[in-house]
N, C-alpha and C positions, 0 to 999 in steps of 0.2 A: 504493499499499500504504500502511496506516494505521501510524503510530508509535505503539509501546505506550509508556507511563512509568509507571513504579512508582507514584510518588505517585498520579498523575491516575486510572489505571487499573485498578491493582492494591489499592492502599491502601483504595480505599472498598467495598470485597468484605470487608473482616474482620466486618462484624456477620452477614451471610448465612454467613460461614463459621462463624462462631462459634455460630450458631444450629442451623446442620446439626451441626457437631461436639458441641454439647450434646444435641441428639434421639439421636445414637448412641450417646455415651458415658454420657450421663446425669450428668454431672459436671461441675459448673462449670469447676474446678481444672484438669481434663484436657483441656476443651473449649478451653479459654486455650492447652495447651500446645500443642495439635493447631493450632490457627490460627497460634501462632508457627512452628510445624514448617513448616506450609503456606508461609506467607511465605518462608522459608529457602529452601525446595525452589524455589519458583516462581524467587525472585532469582537462586538458583544457575543457574538454566536461562535467564537472561537473554539470551542468545546465541542461543537458538532460538525465543525470541517471533515472531519474523517468520513462521514456520512454522505458529504455532497458528493454528486458524483462528476460535476462541472462546475468547478467553480467560477469560471468566467460567465457564464450564463447564470449560476445565483447572482452574482453580481448586478448583472444587467438586469435582472427580473426586480432583484431589490432596488435598484436606479428607479427603473420606468414606474414602479408601483408609487414610491415617493413622490416622482415628479409629476405623475397624474393627480394623486392628494394634493400637493402643493397648487396645481394648475386648478383644481375645483376650488381650494379654499380661497385661492386670489379672486373668482370668481370670471376667471379665464380673461382677465384684463392683462393681455401681451404686449409686449413690442416686437419689433421685426428683427430679423438676423442682421440688419445692415448694419448694425453697431459693431461687427465684427470688422475687421481689418480684410480688405479687399485682398485677392491673390495678386501677386506680383509678377508672376511670370510671364514675361514678355518675350522670351526665346522664339515663338512663333509668329510676331508683328514686328514689321520693320518699320511702320510710321505710327505717330502719334494719333493720329483720326481711327486706325484700327483698333489701337489700344483701347480707346476711350469707347468703340462701339463694344469691344470685348467684354469690358467691364461693366457697359449696359446691360448686356447680355446675360452674364452672372448675376447682376443684382436683379434682373427681371424673374431669373429663375429660382434664386432665393425667396422671392415675394410669392412666386406661385407655391413654392414648396410651403409656405408660411401659411399658405391660405387651405393647404391640405387635409382632410380630417384628421384626428390626430393618429388613428391605425395605420393609414396610408402613411404618413409622414415618416412613422416609426418605423414600420417596414423598411421603407426606402432606405431610410438614414441606416439601419442594421444592414440592410443587404449592398447597397449601392456605393455606402461610403465605407462600413465599417468590415463588409466583405464577408459578413455570417453566412451561414448555409442556411437553408429553410427552415430545416430541422431545429437550429438553433433558435431561430427568428419565433419559430412556433412556441418552442419552450419560452423564451422570455416574454412574449406577449400573451402566452396561455391562450393559443388558438391552433387551430390545425393546420400542417403545412399548406392545404389547399386554400384555405383562406388567406395565408400568408402571400399566396402565389397572385390570387385574385386581387389583392390590395395593393400589391406592387404594379400590376398590369394597370390597374383602373388610376392610379396615382402617376403613372407615365403616361399615360393616355392623357389623363386631364391638364399635366405640365406640357406635353406636346401641342394638344390644342388650344390651351391659352397662350402658349408662346407663339405659335402660328398667328394670333388673331393680334396679339400686341404687336409683333414684330412687323407687321405689314404697313 
């Protein structure tokens, strides 16, 4: 049986947990609070770590549940992800005009993702950004793999349609 160590196995998950919490709460400060609470809850359950099959999935589930609770408690008064820094990878663009257009498109996609229902946002975050398997996403979100696939399909379809409308 594998021995789980907080600093080696759990603490490195904080960035993934933050991204998940941010996708749900849409508020950087609230997402930080959720990650902090997640780490405390996981630490307080250290006596049961040996019984947990997948620690990362367990942590993501705790984080998701805390983020949902916080969102409900806040009355879903959220801000946009635009407060995050914009990506600065300019390697594909040769002139400033193209760079501005690309940044605008990224900002638009973020706004469209923010408008998705929570389950679709979470599924998309876990699959497309975190690279989780359908099985892991289903476990984290406590839904079936089929529901995960449907949510991802619908989210991508909605974003594609809204992007085409806004980009024309």
